[in-house]
N, CA, C and O atoms as a MOPAC input file, in Angstrom:
PM7 MOZYME 1SCF
protein

 N    -17.14000 1     7.61100 1   -22.17100 1
 C    -16.96700 1     7.99000 1   -20.77800 1
 C    -15.51700 1     7.75300 1   -20.36700 1
 O    -14.93900 1     6.71300 1   -20.68400 1
 N    -14.94200 1     8.70200 1   -19.67400 1
 C    -13.56600 1     8.59800 1   -19.20000 1
 C    -13.59300 1     8.22900 1   -17.71400 1
 O    -14.28000 1     8.86900 1   -16.91700 1
 N    -12.84200 1     7.19900 1   -17.35800 1
 C    -12.76800 1     6.77300 1   -15.95800 1
 C    -12.00300 1     7.80900 1   -15.15000 1
 O    -11.06800 1     8.42300 1   -15.66300 1
 N    -12.38100 1     8.00900 1   -13.91300 1
 C    -11.64300 1     8.97500 1   -13.07900 1
 C    -10.23400 1     8.46600 1   -12.77900 1
 O    -10.00100 1     7.25800 1   -12.71900 1
 N     -9.30700 1     9.38900 1   -12.59400 1
 C     -7.93900 1     9.00700 1   -12.25700 1
 C     -7.71400 1     9.00600 1   -10.74800 1
 O     -6.67600 1     8.54500 1   -10.27200 1
 N     -8.68900 1     9.52600 1    -9.99200 1
 C     -8.57800 1     9.50800 1    -8.53400 1
 C     -9.94100 1     9.81300 1    -7.91500 1
 O    -10.84400 1    10.32300 1    -8.57800 1
 N    -10.06400 1     9.48900 1    -6.63600 1
 C    -11.16500 1     9.99900 1    -5.83400 1
 C    -10.67000 1    10.13700 1    -4.40500 1
 O     -9.66100 1     9.54500 1    -4.02300 1
 N    -11.39000 1    10.92300 1    -3.62500 1
 C    -10.94300 1    11.27300 1    -2.27300 1
 C    -12.05700 1    10.99800 1    -1.26600 1
 O    -13.20800 1    11.38300 1    -1.47100 1
 N    -11.69200 1    10.32500 1    -0.17200 1
 C    -12.56500 1    10.20000 1     0.99900 1
 C    -12.02200 1    11.17900 1     2.02800 1
 O    -10.83300 1    11.16400 1     2.34700 1
 N    -12.89900 1    12.02900 1     2.54300 1
 C    -12.43300 1    12.99800 1     3.52700 1
 C    -13.39100 1    13.03000 1     4.71100 1
 O    -14.60500 1    13.13700 1     4.54000 1
 N    -12.83500 1    12.93800 1     5.90100 1
 C    -13.65300 1    12.97100 1     7.11200 1
 C    -14.25900 1    14.35200 1     7.28100 1
 O    -13.55700 1    15.36200 1     7.25100 1
 N    -15.56700 1    14.38100 1     7.45900 1
 C    -16.27000 1    15.63200 1     7.74000 1
 C    -16.42100 1    15.80200 1     9.24700 1
 O    -16.27800 1    16.90200 1     9.78000 1
 N    -16.71100 1    14.69600 1     9.91900 1
 C    -16.79600 1    14.68500 1    11.37700 1
 C    -16.33500 1    13.30800 1    11.83000 1
 O    -16.63700 1    12.30600 1    11.18200 1
 N    -15.61800 1    13.25600 1    12.92200 1
 C    -15.14800 1    11.96400 1    13.39100 1
 C    -14.00300 1    12.09400 1    14.36800 1
 O    -13.74800 1    13.17000 1    14.91000 1
 N    -13.31000 1    10.97700 1    14.59000 1
 C    -12.29700 1    10.94900 1    15.64100 1
 C    -11.00400 1    11.69600 1    15.31500 1
 O    -10.28900 1    12.09700 1    16.23300 1
 N    -10.68300 1    11.89600 1    14.03200 1
 C     -9.43800 1    12.57600 1    13.67200 1
 C     -9.66700 1    14.07900 1    13.59600 1
 O    -10.77500 1    14.53700 1    13.31200 1
 N     -8.61900 1    14.83300 1    13.84900 1
 C     -8.70300 1    16.28400 1    13.64700 1
 C     -8.82600 1    16.55500 1    12.15200 1
 O     -9.53600 1    17.46700 1    11.73100 1
 N     -8.11500 1    15.73900 1    11.34700 1
 C     -8.17000 1    15.82300 1     9.87700 1
 C     -7.84200 1    14.44100 1     9.33600 1
 O     -6.90100 1    13.79500 1     9.79900 1
 N     -8.62600 1    13.98000 1     8.34300 1
 C     -8.36300 1    12.69400 1     7.71600 1
 C     -8.77900 1    12.77000 1     6.25600 1
 O     -9.91800 1    13.10800 1     5.93600 1
 N     -7.83700 1    12.44800 1     5.37500 1
 C     -8.06800 1    12.49000 1     3.93200 1
 C     -7.40600 1    11.27100 1     3.31700 1
 O     -6.22100 1    11.02400 1     3.54200 1
 N     -8.17700 1    10.49400 1     2.52800 1
 C     -7.67700 1     9.27900 1     1.88700 1
 C     -7.85000 1     9.46300 1     0.38300 1
 O     -8.97300 1     9.53200 1    -0.11800 1
 N     -6.73300 1     9.54100 1    -0.32900 1
 C     -6.73100 1     9.76000 1    -1.77300 1
 C     -6.43600 1     8.43600 1    -2.46100 1
 O     -5.45100 1     7.76900 1    -2.14400 1
 N     -7.29300 1     8.05900 1    -3.40300 1
 C     -7.12000 1     6.83800 1    -4.19500 1
 C     -6.75100 1     7.28900 1    -5.60900 1
 O     -7.55800 1     7.93800 1    -6.27500 1
 N     -5.55200 1     6.95900 1    -6.07300 1
 C     -5.09100 1     7.36100 1    -7.40700 1
 C     -4.98700 1     6.12500 1    -8.29500 1
 O     -4.48500 1     5.08600 1    -7.86800 1
 N     -5.46300 1     6.24300 1    -9.52600 1
 C     -5.45300 1     5.12900 1   -10.46700 1
 C     -4.63400 1     5.49000 1   -11.69900 1
 O     -4.68900 1     6.61700 1   -12.19100 1
 N     -3.87500 1     4.51500 1   -12.18800 1
 C     -3.16600 1     4.68900 1   -13.45900 1
 C     -3.23500 1     3.36600 1   -14.21500 1
 O     -3.12000 1     2.28900 1   -13.62800 1
 N     -3.42100 1     3.46900 1   -15.50600 1
 C     -3.53800 1     2.27500 1   -16.33800 1
 C     -2.23900 1     1.98200 1   -17.05100 1
 O     -1.44900 1     2.88300 1   -17.33500 1
 N     -2.02900 1     0.70900 1   -17.33700 1
 C     -0.83800 1     0.28200 1   -18.05600 1
 C     -1.13400 1    -0.99100 1   -18.80300 1
 O     -2.26400 1    -1.47900 1   -18.78800 1
 N     -0.13700 1    -1.52900 1   -19.45100 1
 C     -0.30200 1    -2.74500 1   -20.25000 1
 C     -0.75700 1    -3.92700 1   -19.39300 1
 O     -1.45800 1    -4.81200 1   -19.88400 1
 N     -0.36700 1    -3.94800 1   -18.12600 1
 C     -0.70700 1    -5.08100 1   -17.27300 1
 C     -1.94600 1    -4.83100 1   -16.41400 1
 O     -2.28000 1    -5.66200 1   -15.56900 1
 N     -2.62400 1    -3.72000 1   -16.61000 1
 C     -3.84300 1    -3.44600 1   -15.85900 1
 C     -3.77900 1    -2.10900 1   -15.15700 1
 O     -2.99200 1    -1.23300 1   -15.51400 1
 N     -4.61400 1    -1.97100 1   -14.16000 1
 C     -4.72600 1    -0.71700 1   -13.41300 1
 C     -3.96200 1    -0.82100 1   -12.10300 1
 O     -4.01600 1    -1.83600 1   -11.40800 1
 N     -3.25400 1     0.24400 1   -11.78400 1
 C     -2.55000 1     0.34100 1   -10.51100 1
 C     -3.27000 1     1.37100 1    -9.64900 1
 O     -3.63300 1     2.44700 1   -10.12300 1
 N     -3.47400 1     1.02800 1    -8.37400 1
 C     -4.08200 1     1.95800 1    -7.43700 1
 C     -3.06000 1     2.29800 1    -6.35700 1
 O     -2.41200 1     1.41500 1    -5.79500 1
 N     -2.93000 1     3.57400 1    -6.08000 1
 C     -2.04600 1     4.05300 1    -5.01800 1
 C     -2.91800 1     4.78400 1    -4.00200 1
 O     -3.72100 1     5.64200 1    -4.36900 1
 N     -2.75900 1     4.44600 1    -2.73600 1
 C     -3.47500 1     5.11600 1    -1.65500 1
 C     -2.54700 1     6.11000 1    -0.98300 1
 O     -1.38400 1     5.81100 1    -0.71100 1
 N     -3.07100 1     7.28200 1    -0.72200 1
 C     -2.32800 1     8.28500 1     0.03800 1
 C     -3.22400 1     8.71600 1     1.20000 1
 O     -4.38500 1     9.07900 1     1.00900 1
 N     -2.66600 1     8.66800 1     2.38800 1
 C     -3.41500 1     9.03200 1     3.59700 1
 C     -2.77600 1    10.27200 1     4.20100 1
 O     -1.56200 1    10.32800 1     4.40100 1
 N     -3.60000 1    11.25500 1     4.48700 1
 C     -3.17000 1    12.46100 1     5.18900 1
 C     -4.05000 1    12.56400 1     6.43000 1
 O     -5.27600 1    12.52300 1     6.32200 1
 N     -3.45600 1    12.69400 1     7.57700 1
 C     -4.26500 1    12.78400 1     8.79100 1
 C     -3.52700 1    13.50700 1     9.89300 1
 O     -2.29800 1    13.58600 1     9.90500 1
 N     -4.30600 1    14.03000 1    10.81500 1
 C     -3.80000 1    14.62500 1    12.04900 1
 C     -4.66000 1    14.08200 1    13.17300 1
 O     -5.88800 1    14.12800 1    13.10200 1
 N     -4.02100 1    13.57100 1    14.20300 1
 C     -4.72500 1    13.07400 1    15.37700 1
 C     -5.18400 1    14.25400 1    16.23600 1
 O     -4.58600 1    15.33000 1    16.20000 1
 N     -6.23600 1    14.04200 1    16.99700 1
 C     -6.65600 1    15.09600 1    17.93300 1
 C     -5.74600 1    15.12600 1    19.16400 1
 O     -4.80400 1    14.33800 1    19.25300 1
 N     -6.00600 1    15.99300 1    20.07700 1
 C     -5.36600 1    16.06900 1    21.39300 1
 C     -3.95000 1    16.63600 1    21.36900 1
 O     -3.11600 1    16.25000 1    22.18900 1
 N     -3.67100 1    17.54000 1    20.44500 1
 C     -2.41500 1    18.28200 1    20.46200 1
 C     -1.16200 1    17.42600 1    20.46800 1
 O     -1.03600 1    16.48200 1    19.68800 1
 N     -0.23100 1    17.76700 1    21.36100 1
 C      1.06500 1    17.08300 1    21.38100 1
 C      0.92100 1    15.60200 1    21.74500 1
 O      1.66800 1    14.77000 1    21.23200 1
 N     -0.01800 1    15.26700 1    22.61100 1
 C     -0.26400 1    13.86300 1    22.95200 1
 C     -0.75600 1    13.10700 1    21.71100 1
 O     -0.33100 1    11.98000 1    21.45600 1
 N     -1.64300 1    13.72600 1    20.95200 1
 C     -2.12700 1    13.11700 1    19.71300 1
 C     -1.01200 1    12.91400 1    18.69900 1
 O     -0.96200 1    11.88400 1    18.02800 1
 N     -0.12600 1    13.88000 1    18.58600 1
 C      1.00800 1    13.74500 1    17.65400 1
 C      1.93700 1    12.61300 1    18.07700 1
 O      2.47900 1    11.90200 1    17.23000 1
 N      2.11900 1    12.44600 1    19.36200 1
 C      2.93600 1    11.35300 1    19.87300 1
 C      2.30800 1    10.00300 1    19.50800 1
 O      2.99200 1     9.11300 1    19.00300 1
 N      1.01700 1     9.85800 1    19.76400 1
 C      0.30000 1     8.62100 1    19.41600 1
 C      0.31500 1     8.41700 1    17.90600 1
 O      0.47800 1     7.29400 1    17.42900 1
 N      0.14800 1     9.49100 1    17.16200 1
 C      0.18800 1     9.44500 1    15.69700 1
 C      1.50800 1     8.84900 1    15.21900 1
 O      1.52100 1     7.97900 1    14.34800 1
 N      2.60400 1     9.31000 1    15.78200 1
 C      3.92700 1     8.84200 1    15.35400 1
 C      4.25700 1     7.44000 1    15.86000 1
 O      4.91800 1     6.67100 1    15.16200 1
 N      3.80400 1     7.10300 1    17.06400 1
 C      4.13900 1     5.80600 1    17.64300 1
 C      3.19600 1     4.68500 1    17.21400 1
 O      3.61300 1     3.53100 1    17.12500 1
 N      1.93400 1     5.00800 1    16.94800 1
 C      0.94300 1     3.95700 1    16.72000 1
 C      0.13100 1     4.14900 1    15.44200 1
 O      0.10000 1     3.26300 1    14.58700 1
 N     -0.51600 1     5.28500 1    15.30900 1
 C     -1.50200 1     5.46900 1    14.24300 1
 C     -0.94300 1     5.32400 1    12.83600 1
 O     -1.56300 1     4.66700 1    11.99900 1
 N      0.20000 1     5.91300 1    12.55600 1
 C      0.75700 1     5.85100 1    11.19400 1
 C      0.99200 1     4.41000 1    10.76500 1
 O      0.62300 1     4.03000 1     9.65300 1
 N      1.60100 1     3.60000 1    11.63200 1
 C      1.83600 1     2.18600 1    11.28400 1
 C      0.53300 1     1.40100 1    11.19800 1
 O      0.37500 1     0.55800 1    10.31500 1
 N     -0.40400 1     1.67300 1    12.11200 1
 C     -1.69000 1     0.98800 1    12.08200 1
 C     -2.42200 1     1.25200 1    10.76900 1
 O     -2.92200 1     0.32300 1    10.13400 1
 N     -2.48200 1     2.52400 1    10.36400 1
 C     -3.16800 1     2.86800 1     9.12100 1
 C     -2.46800 1     2.25400 1     7.90800 1
 O     -3.13400 1     1.81000 1     6.97200 1
 N     -1.15300 1     2.22500 1     7.91500 1
 C     -0.42500 1     1.61300 1     6.80900 1
 C     -0.76900 1     0.12800 1     6.70000 1
 O     -1.05500 1    -0.36100 1     5.60800 1
 N     -0.74300 1    -0.58800 1     7.81800 1
 C     -1.09800 1    -2.02100 1     7.80200 1
 C     -2.54800 1    -2.22800 1     7.36900 1
 O     -2.83900 1    -3.15700 1     6.61500 1
 N     -3.45100 1    -1.38100 1     7.83100 1
 C     -4.85700 1    -1.48800 1     7.46800 1
 C     -5.04500 1    -1.33000 1     5.96200 1
 O     -5.76300 1    -2.11500 1     5.34200 1
 N     -4.41400 1    -0.33400 1     5.37600 1
 C     -4.53300 1    -0.10000 1     3.93100 1
 C     -3.88100 1    -1.24000 1     3.15200 1
 O     -4.42700 1    -1.68400 1     2.14300 1
 N     -2.73200 1    -1.71800 1     3.59900 1
 C     -2.07800 1    -2.84100 1     2.90700 1
 C     -2.95000 1    -4.09200 1     2.95000 1
 O     -3.04100 1    -4.81300 1     1.95600 1
 N     -3.58900 1    -4.35800 1     4.08200 1
 C     -4.47200 1    -5.52500 1     4.20600 1
 C     -5.68700 1    -5.36400 1     3.28100 1
 O     -6.09000 1    -6.31500 1     2.61100 1
 N     -6.25000 1    -4.19000 1     3.25100 1
 C     -7.40300 1    -3.92000 1     2.37200 1
 C     -7.00900 1    -4.09600 1     0.91300 1
 O     -7.77600 1    -4.65500 1     0.12800 1
 N     -5.83800 1    -3.63200 1     0.54600 1
 C     -5.39000 1    -3.74600 1    -0.84400 1
 C     -5.13000 1    -5.19500 1    -1.23300 1
 O     -5.42400 1    -5.59100 1    -2.36100 1
 N     -4.58200 1    -5.99500 1    -0.31600 1
 C     -4.41900 1    -7.43300 1    -0.60400 1
 C     -5.76900 1    -8.09400 1    -0.82800 1
 O     -5.92300 1    -8.93700 1    -1.71100 1
 N     -6.73700 1    -7.70500 1    -0.02400 1
 C     -8.09100 1    -8.24400 1    -0.16900 1
 C     -8.68000 1    -7.83800 1    -1.51900 1
 O     -9.24200 1    -8.67100 1    -2.23000 1
 N     -8.55100 1    -6.57200 1    -1.86700 1
 C     -9.05500 1    -6.09200 1    -3.16500 1
 C     -8.36800 1    -6.80900 1    -4.32700 1
 O     -9.02800 1    -7.21400 1    -5.28400 1
 N     -7.05500 1    -6.96700 1    -4.24700 1
 C     -6.32100 1    -7.65500 1    -5.32300 1
 C     -6.81400 1    -9.07700 1    -5.47300 1
 O     -6.94400 1    -9.56600 1    -6.59500 1
 N     -7.09400 1    -9.76000 1    -4.35700 1
 C     -7.62500 1   -11.11700 1    -4.42300 1
 C     -9.00700 1   -11.17000 1    -5.03800 1
 O     -9.32000 1   -12.09100 1    -5.79200 1
 N     -9.84800 1   -10.17500 1    -4.71800 1
 C    -11.19300 1   -10.12300 1    -5.27700 1
 C    -11.17800 1    -9.93700 1    -6.78900 1
 O    -12.01400 1   -10.50000 1    -7.49500 1
 N    -10.23700 1    -9.15500 1    -7.28000 1
 C    -10.18600 1    -8.86200 1    -8.72000 1
 C     -9.32200 1    -9.84000 1    -9.50800 1
 O     -9.32800 1    -9.81400 1   -10.73900 1
 N     -8.58500 1   -10.69600 1    -8.82000 1
 C     -7.68000 1   -11.63200 1    -9.51100 1
 C     -8.43300 1   -12.75300 1   -10.22300 1
 O     -7.91400 1   -13.30200 1   -11.19500 1
 N     -9.58400 1   -13.09600 1    -9.79500 1
 C    -10.24200 1   -14.19800 1   -10.45300 1
 C    -11.64000 1   -14.23900 1   -10.16100 1
 O    -12.34600 1   -15.12200 1   -10.64700 1

C-alpha cells in the first residue's frame, strides 16, 4: 500500500464563500514533513475582502500553526 502524498478538506457549505485546506506530505531521512496550504475567500464582497486581509488571513495562519505544534507534540513521544 502506498501512503497518500496529500489530502484536501473543502467546504461544501459554511461561512466562507470558498475554503480549501490542502495537506501535503513528503518523506525524508528524518521523517515526514506536512505542509498546509489554505485557499479561501470571505463572503460579503469588498467588506469581506477587507476583513480577509486585515484579520482572517493572520487568524487562520495562527490557527494552523497552533494545530501543527499540537500535532508535532502528539507524535514526538
